Residue frames as a rotation matrix with the C-alpha (Angstrom) as fourth column:
MET 1
-0.231 -0.712 -0.663 -64.74
-0.178 0.701 -0.691 -5.89
0.957 -0.042 -0.289 -13.43
ARG 2
0.870 0.473 0.140 -65.56
-0.260 0.200 0.944 -7.80
0.418 -0.858 0.297 -10.27
VAL 3
-0.161 -0.963 0.215 -62.73
-0.719 -0.035 -0.694 -7.99
0.676 -0.266 -0.687 -7.78
LYS 4
0.702 0.276 -0.656 -62.22
0.173 0.828 0.533 -11.19
0.691 -0.488 0.534 -5.81
ASN 5
0.465 -0.544 0.698 -60.51
-0.870 -0.426 0.247 -11.02
0.163 -0.723 -0.672 -2.46
ILE 6
0.770 -0.346 -0.535 -57.69
0.345 0.933 -0.107 -13.50
0.536 -0.102 0.838 -2.02
PRO 7
0.762 -0.603 -0.236 -54.84
0.057 -0.301 0.952 -13.34
-0.645 -0.739 -0.194 0.44
SER 8
0.599 -0.612 0.517 -52.01
0.716 0.120 -0.688 -11.93
0.359 0.782 0.510 -1.65
ASN 9
0.504 -0.542 -0.672 -48.93
0.361 -0.575 0.734 -9.85
-0.785 -0.613 -0.094 -1.16
ILE 10
0.904 -0.338 0.261 -47.27
0.095 -0.436 -0.895 -7.35
0.416 0.834 -0.362 -3.46
GLU 11
0.620 -0.723 -0.306 -43.59
0.722 0.372 0.584 -8.02
-0.308 -0.583 0.752 -2.74
ASN 12
0.574 -0.543 -0.613 -40.59
-0.351 -0.840 0.415 -5.68
-0.740 -0.023 -0.673 -2.76
ASN 13
-0.513 -0.823 0.245 -38.84
-0.137 0.361 0.923 -8.08
-0.847 0.440 -0.298 -5.13
GLU 14
-0.511 0.316 -0.799 -41.31
-0.833 -0.413 0.369 -7.32
-0.214 0.854 0.474 -7.95
GLU 15
-0.817 0.320 -0.481 -43.67
0.048 0.868 0.495 -10.27
0.575 0.381 -0.724 -7.53
VAL 16
-0.083 0.861 0.501 -47.14
-0.960 -0.204 0.192 -11.11
0.268 -0.465 0.844 -6.28
ARG 17
-0.909 -0.231 -0.346 -47.69
-0.126 0.946 -0.299 -14.17
0.397 -0.228 -0.889 -4.07
HIS 18
0.221 0.975 -0.002 -50.86
-0.545 0.125 0.829 -15.99
0.809 -0.182 0.560 -3.01
TRP 19
-0.797 -0.511 0.322 -50.89
-0.516 0.299 -0.803 -17.16
0.314 -0.806 -0.502 0.59
LYS 20
0.194 0.803 -0.564 -52.93
-0.035 0.580 0.814 -20.03
0.980 -0.138 0.140 2.02
GLN 21
0.708 0.124 0.695 -53.49
-0.669 -0.198 0.716 -20.39
0.226 -0.972 -0.057 5.73
GLY 22
0.789 -0.466 0.401 -50.38
0.007 0.659 0.752 -21.89
-0.615 -0.590 0.523 7.33
ASP 23
0.734 -0.531 0.424 -48.21
0.569 0.140 -0.810 -21.13
0.371 0.836 0.405 4.27
ASN 24
0.515 -0.605 -0.607 -44.74
0.376 -0.477 0.794 -19.81
-0.770 -0.637 -0.018 5.02
LYS 25
-0.636 -0.764 0.107 -43.59
0.408 -0.216 0.887 -19.13
-0.655 0.608 0.449 1.45
GLY 26
0.186 0.794 -0.578 -46.72
-0.334 -0.502 -0.798 -18.56
-0.924 0.342 0.172 -0.64
GLU 27
0.137 -0.029 0.990 -47.34
0.797 0.596 -0.093 -19.42
-0.588 0.802 0.105 -4.27
LEU 28
-0.769 -0.457 -0.448 -45.87
0.080 -0.763 0.641 -17.18
-0.635 0.457 0.623 -6.96
VAL 29
0.295 0.940 0.168 -48.75
0.489 0.002 -0.872 -15.62
-0.820 0.340 -0.460 -8.91
VAL 30
0.917 -0.008 0.399 -47.10
0.343 -0.496 -0.798 -12.97
0.204 0.868 -0.452 -11.08
GLY 31
0.664 -0.718 0.209 -43.53
-0.690 -0.696 -0.199 -11.79
0.288 -0.012 -0.958 -11.60
GLY 32
0.788 -0.436 0.435 -40.55
-0.058 0.651 0.757 -13.31
-0.613 -0.622 0.487 -9.86
ASN 33
0.538 -0.595 0.597 -38.24
0.842 0.335 -0.424 -12.56
0.052 0.730 0.681 -12.78
GLY 34
-0.472 -0.762 -0.444 -36.68
0.809 -0.574 0.127 -9.44
-0.351 -0.299 0.887 -11.33
LYS 35
0.170 0.466 -0.869 -37.38
0.119 -0.885 -0.451 -5.79
-0.978 -0.027 -0.206 -12.00
GLY 36
-0.862 -0.485 0.146 -37.96
0.219 -0.097 0.971 -4.86
-0.457 0.869 0.190 -15.63
ASN 37
-0.293 0.758 -0.582 -40.37
-0.700 -0.585 -0.410 -4.02
-0.651 0.288 0.702 -18.40
GLN 38
-0.880 0.025 -0.474 -40.74
-0.331 0.685 0.650 -7.40
0.340 0.728 -0.595 -20.12
SER 39
0.019 0.995 -0.102 -44.12
-0.586 0.093 0.805 -9.18
0.810 0.044 0.584 -20.00
ASN 40
0.451 0.105 -0.886 -42.85
0.466 0.819 0.334 -11.54
0.761 -0.564 0.320 -17.27
GLN 41
-0.598 -0.694 -0.400 -41.40
0.747 -0.304 -0.591 -8.72
0.289 -0.652 0.701 -15.14
LEU 42
0.652 0.755 0.071 -42.82
0.643 -0.601 0.474 -5.98
0.400 -0.264 -0.878 -12.92
THR 43
-0.645 -0.749 0.148 -41.48
0.513 -0.569 -0.642 -2.74
0.566 -0.339 0.752 -11.48
CYS 44
-0.958 0.258 0.121 -43.28
-0.257 -0.594 -0.762 -1.48
-0.125 -0.762 0.636 -8.37
PRO 45
-0.512 0.837 -0.191 -46.47
0.394 0.426 0.814 -3.57
0.763 0.342 -0.548 -8.58
ALA 46
-0.841 0.192 0.505 -49.24
-0.458 -0.751 -0.477 -1.79
0.288 -0.632 0.719 -6.68
SER 47
-0.209 0.832 0.513 -52.48
-0.757 0.195 -0.624 -3.81
-0.619 -0.519 0.589 -6.74
LEU 48
-0.998 -0.061 -0.011 -54.08
-0.058 0.857 0.512 -7.03
-0.022 0.512 -0.859 -7.95
SER 49
-0.170 0.985 -0.017 -57.61
-0.788 -0.147 -0.598 -7.57
-0.592 -0.088 0.801 -9.33
PHE 50
-0.843 0.023 0.538 -59.53
0.258 0.895 0.365 -10.40
-0.473 0.446 -0.760 -10.98
ASP 51
-0.566 0.727 -0.390 -62.28
-0.817 -0.429 0.385 -10.35
0.112 0.536 0.837 -13.60
ASN 52
0.356 0.846 0.396 -65.24
-0.861 0.462 -0.213 -12.73
-0.363 -0.265 0.893 -13.93
GLU 53
0.819 -0.125 -0.561 -63.11
-0.270 0.778 -0.567 -15.19
0.507 0.616 0.603 -15.95
GLU 54
0.885 -0.457 -0.086 -60.47
0.252 0.317 0.914 -15.23
-0.390 -0.831 0.396 -13.17
ASN 55
0.328 -0.797 0.508 -57.87
0.646 -0.204 -0.736 -13.38
0.690 0.569 0.447 -15.25
ARG 56
0.307 -0.331 -0.892 -55.45
0.842 -0.343 0.417 -11.37
-0.444 -0.879 0.173 -13.11
TYR 57
0.576 -0.145 0.804 -54.69
0.398 -0.810 -0.431 -7.68
0.714 0.569 -0.409 -13.55
VAL 58
0.230 -0.601 -0.765 -51.65
0.924 -0.111 0.365 -6.13
-0.305 -0.791 0.530 -11.88
VAL 59
0.992 -0.013 0.125 -51.03
0.018 -0.970 -0.241 -2.40
0.124 0.241 -0.963 -11.73
ASP 60
0.280 -0.960 0.010 -47.34
0.959 0.280 0.040 -2.07
-0.042 -0.002 0.999 -12.64
ASN 61
0.853 0.174 -0.492 -46.58
0.274 -0.952 0.139 1.48
-0.444 -0.253 -0.859 -11.46
GLY 62
0.048 -0.955 -0.292 -42.94
-0.007 -0.293 0.956 1.53
-0.999 -0.043 -0.021 -12.48
ASN 63
-0.808 -0.308 0.502 -43.80
0.447 0.233 0.863 0.73
-0.383 0.922 -0.051 -16.09
ASP 64
-0.598 0.636 -0.488 -47.00
-0.581 -0.763 -0.282 2.82
-0.552 0.115 0.826 -16.29
ARG 65
-0.543 0.414 -0.730 -49.11
-0.558 0.472 0.682 -0.17
0.627 0.778 -0.025 -17.33
ILE 66
0.166 0.589 0.791 -51.69
-0.846 0.497 -0.193 -2.69
-0.507 -0.637 0.581 -16.25
GLN 67
-0.757 -0.500 -0.420 -50.60
-0.638 0.706 0.309 -6.26
0.142 0.502 -0.853 -16.96
LYS 68
0.443 0.890 0.105 -53.20
-0.894 0.447 -0.018 -8.93
-0.063 -0.086 0.994 -17.71
TYR 69
-0.786 -0.619 0.007 -52.42
-0.619 0.786 0.002 -12.57
-0.007 -0.003 -1.000 -16.90
GLU 70
-0.184 0.730 -0.658 -54.61
-0.427 0.544 0.722 -15.53
0.885 0.414 0.212 -17.81
LYS 71
0.626 0.550 0.552 -56.50
-0.724 0.148 0.674 -17.35
0.289 -0.822 0.491 -15.06
PHE 72
-0.155 -0.678 0.719 -54.77
-0.868 0.441 0.229 -19.81
-0.472 -0.589 -0.656 -12.75
SER 73
0.016 0.111 -0.994 -54.10
-0.652 0.755 0.074 -23.20
0.758 0.647 0.084 -14.30
ASN 74
0.585 0.270 0.765 -54.91
-0.781 0.441 0.442 -26.28
-0.218 -0.856 0.469 -12.22
């Protein structure tokens, strides 16, 4: 897996945001649906990686899993 570096932030409120220069809010990438174990929720996300097809992988420590999310839609 090749990891791409993008400005991102693993938030305390169980979400990952992408930040562009000058952004003050950031774009929600993953999560944002509160703490939990459903596919649209995270608990203690720890890191973010991308593969060659631009799919996202988030280490979800609180749920002992790695979540895969399809690439960004334009």
